[in-house]
C-alpha positions in Angstrom: -326.7 -21.8 -52.9 -326.3 -21.4 -56.6 -323.8 -23.6 -58.5 -322.8 -22.9 -61.9 -320.7 -25.4 -64.3 -317.8 -23.4 -66.6 -315.6 -24.4 -68.9 -311.7 -23.6 -69.7 -311.7 -23.8 -73.2 -308.4 -23.0 -75.6 -305.4 -24.3 -77.4 -302.7 -26.5 -75.8 -300.4 -24.3 -74.1 -302.1 -21.4 -73.5 -302.8 -21.4 -69.5 -306.1 -23.1 -68.8 -304.7 -24.9 -65.7 -302.6 -22.5 -64.5 -305.2 -19.7 -64.5 -307.7 -22.2 -62.5 -304.7 -22.9 -60.4 -304.1 -19.8 -59.4 -307.9 -18.8 -59.0 -308.2 -21.7 -56.8 -305.1 -22.4 -55.0 -303.2 -18.8 -55.5 -300.4 -21.0 -57.0 -298.5 -20.8 -60.0 -296.3 -23.9 -61.2 -293.3 -23.0 -63.9 -293.5 -26.8 -64.8 -295.8 -27.6 -67.7 -298.6 -30.3 -67.5 -301.0 -31.2 -70.2 -304.5 -31.8 -68.9 -305.6 -35.1 -70.2 -309.2 -35.4 -70.7 -311.0 -33.0 -67.9 -309.9 -32.0 -64.6 -312.6 -30.2 -62.4 -312.1 -27.9 -59.6 -314.5 -25.8 -57.3 -314.5 -22.5 -55.5 -317.1 -19.9 -54.2 -317.2 -16.3 -55.1 -319.3 -14.2 -54.2 -321.3 -11.5 -56.7 -323.9 -9.2 -55.3 -324.2 -10.6 -52.3 -324.8 -14.1 -53.6 -322.5 -16.7 -53.3 -321.7 -19.0 -56.2 -320.1 -22.2 -56.6 -318.4 -22.7 -60.0 -317.5 -26.1 -60.8 -314.5 -25.6 -63.3 -314.3 -27.8 -66.0 -310.1 -28.0 -67.3 -310.6 -29.5 -70.6 -307.8 -30.7 -72.4 -306.4 -28.3 -75.6 -307.1 -28.2 -78.8 -304.5 -28.5 -81.3 -304.1 -30.4 -84.9 -303.8 -33.7 -83.0 -306.4 -33.8 -80.2 -309.8 -32.3 -81.2 -311.7 -30.1 -78.6 -314.7 -32.5 -77.2 -317.6 -30.0 -77.8 -319.7 -32.4 -75.4 -317.8 -31.1 -72.3 -319.4 -28.1 -72.6 -322.8 -29.4 -72.5 -324.6 -28.2 -69.1 -321.9 -25.2 -68.9 -323.6 -22.2 -67.7 -320.7 -20.0 -69.1 -316.9 -20.8 -70.0 -313.4 -19.1 -70.3 -311.8 -18.6 -73.9 -308.2 -18.5 -73.5 -305.7 -17.4 -76.0 -301.7 -16.8 -75.2 -300.6 -13.2 -76.1 -296.9 -15.0 -77.2 -299.1 -17.0 -80.0 -301.3 -14.9 -82.6 -302.6 -18.4 -83.5 -304.2 -19.3 -80.5 -306.3 -16.2 -80.6 -307.7 -17.7 -84.0 -308.6 -21.1 -82.6 -310.2 -19.4 -79.5 -312.3 -17.3 -81.9 -312.8 -20.3 -83.8 -314.2 -22.3 -80.5 -316.3 -19.6 -79.6 -318.3 -20.3 -83.0 -318.5 -23.9 -82.4 -319.7 -23.8 -79.3 -322.2 -20.5 -80.2 -323.3 -23.3 -82.9 -323.7 -26.0 -80.5 -325.1 -24.1 -77.7 -326.4 -20.7 -78.2 -325.1 -17.8 -77.0 -323.1 -18.7 -73.1 -321.6 -16.3 -71.2 -317.9 -16.1 -72.1 -314.9 -14.3 -71.1 -311.8 -14.0 -73.4 -308.6 -14.2 -71.6 -305.3 -13.2 -73.2 -303.1 -14.9 -70.8 -299.6 -14.5 -70.3 -299.9 -10.6 -69.7 -296.5 -11.0 -67.6 -294.7 -11.3 -71.2 -296.4 -8.6 -73.1 -293.6 -7.2 -74.6 -293.2 -10.8 -77.1 -296.6 -10.6 -77.5 -298.0 -11.5 -81.3 -301.6 -10.5 -80.2 -301.9 -6.7 -81.2 -304.1 -4.5 -79.2 -306.7 -3.8 -82.1 -307.1 -7.6 -82.7 -308.4 -7.7 -79.0 -310.5 -4.3 -79.4 -312.2 -5.5 -82.7 -313.4 -8.3 -80.5 -314.7 -5.9 -77.4 -316.5 -3.8 -80.3 -318.4 -7.1 -80.7 -319.6 -7.2 -77.1 -317.3 -9.7 -75.8 -315.3 -9.3 -72.5 -311.7 -9.7 -72.9 -309.4 -9.6 -70.1 -305.6 -9.5 -70.1 -304.2 -11.7 -67.6 -301.5 -13.2 -66.3 -301.4 -17.0 -64.1 -298.0 -16.5 -63.4 -298.1 -13.0 -61.0 -301.9 -13.5 -60.9 -303.0 -10.3 -62.7 -306.6 -10.1 -63.4 -307.1 -13.9 -62.2 -309.9 -13.3 -60.0 -311.5 -10.4 -62.4 -311.8 -13.0 -65.0 -313.9 -15.5 -62.5 -315.9 -12.7 -61.0 -316.8 -11.2 -64.5 -318.1 -14.5 -65.7 -319.9 -15.0 -63.2 -322.0 -11.6 -62.7 -322.7 -12.4 -66.3 -323.9 -15.9 -65.7 -326.0 -14.2 -62.3 -327.4 -11.5 -64.5 -328.7 -13.6 -67.4 -330.5 -15.5 -64.9 -332.2 -12.7 -63.8 -332.6 -11.6 -67.3 -334.3 -15.3 -67.9 -336.7 -14.9 -64.9 -337.9 -11.6 -66.4 -338.4 -12.7 -70.2 -340.0 -15.5 -68.6 -342.6 -13.6 -66.0 -343.4 -11.1 -69.4 -344.5 -14.3 -71.3 
C-alpha cells in the first residue's frame, strides 16, 4: 500500500477543514471551527488502479496574528493550497505560502483550490488571476466544500501528481 502525507495550507477561514470533512466524511458543517495546531485525517483513494492512503494534515491557517509553521510541511509528498474565492487577499497569501514551501522543500506537487464556488456571485478573485496561475503550470480547481463540487477531484488530482512524480523519479534514478 502507498501512503502519502499531504498538507492543507492557506489563510484562516478559507475552508481547509471543511474541504477535508467533505472529502473524508462527506459532510459539511455550517459552524466555523478554528483549527488549532494540526488535525490529521486519513482516506484511501484509487488512482490508476493503485490504492493510496492519504494522511491529510489540516494545518491551522495563517493571518497577521498567527505565523504558518513551515515545519509542519516537512515530510509531505504534496499539499492543497486553499484560497477563498470571496477574499482576494487569501489568494495573495496562498501564492506567498507556495513560494515559502518551495523555497524550504523544493518543488512539491500541489493543487490550488479556490473554495466557495457556491458563492461565485460574491467572488473577489477574478478568473484572469486564476488563469495567470494555471498559465504558470499550477493546477487550479474551483470547488465548494459546502456542495461537494470538485472536492474529490482536488484530492485525486494531487494523488495522481504525487504518483506520477514517484514514477518519474524512478525513471530518472534508473537513467543515472
